[in-house]
N, C-alpha and C positions, 0 to 999 in steps of 0.2 A: 851647374852645380846644384842649384835649388831643386831641379827635377830629380837628381840622384838622391837627395836627402828625403824628398817626399816619397820616392819609391821604396825606401828602406823602412818606413814606418809600418808597423804591423796593422792589420785590419782589426777594427773593433770586434770584440767577442759578443756573441749573441746572448749569453747568460749573465750579463752584468747587472741586470735589473734586480736580481735576487740579492746580490751583494749590496746594492744601494738600499734596498728595502731593509735588510738587516742592519746596515749602518745607521739609517735614520731611526729605526726602532730602538737601537742601542742608545742613541743620543737622547731619545725621548725618555727612556727609562732612567738614564743618568740625570737628566734634567729634573724628573719627578722626585727622585730620591735625594738630590742635593739642593733643590730650590723650593719646590712646592710643598713637599711633606713637612720639612722643618718649619716653614712659615705657618702652616695650618696648626701644627702642634703648639707653636708660640702663641697664636691667637686663642687657642683653646685654654692654655694655661692662664693667659691674661684674663679671660672671661671668668674662669673659675675663681681666680684670686680676687677679682673685684666682687664677685657674689659672696665670697666667704669673709670679707672684712666686717668688723663689728665696731661698735662704739668703744673707744679707749685704745684702739690699735694705733701704733706709731707707723706713719707712712711717709713717703716722699712723692711729690708730684713730678710730672714730666719736666716742669720748669725748675725743679731742684729745691722746692720749698719743703722743709721738714716740719712735721707737726703731728698732733694727736687728734684723732677723730672725736669731735665734741657732739655732733648731731649728724643724723643720716636721714635722707628722704629717698624716694624711688630713684631719682636721677642725679641728685646732688649730695655732697657731703660738706660739712662745716669743720674746718680745721682750727684747732686751738694752737696758736703759735706763741712765740715768746711774749711774756708780760701780758697775757690775757687777751691778746688780739685774736680775732676770729676772722677767717677768710672762707668764703663759699666757693666750691669747685664742682665741676661735673665729675662723676665717677670715672669717666674715661680719661681724666687727667692724672690718674694715679699710675706711677711707674712700678711695674712688677720687679724689674731688675734691681732698682735702687732700694726698694722696700725689702727685698731678700737680703741684700748686703747689710742693711740696717738691722734686720732681725738677727743676722749672724754675729754682730758686734755685741748685742745685748745679752 
């Protein structure tokens, strides 16, 4: 019975490599447009946002701390939080998404 089933299977086609190449190429294109490109755009937006902030802007850190920028250096910012407390952070700790939401409420 097994011999009869094996004899009924068609022989593999010789031109299948072109279809496989097109399939893998299509997967690569979809992967680029849905995974890599949006991540690059997000990194670019985050970098431009951090370079555009200035003293007096209200921001939110990645940890969720809300405050107003009191001082700025090359790599760090000092946030003025409630009751005059000041906290120093790296510029990379600023959250773009939370700051946009905060700006939309004001």
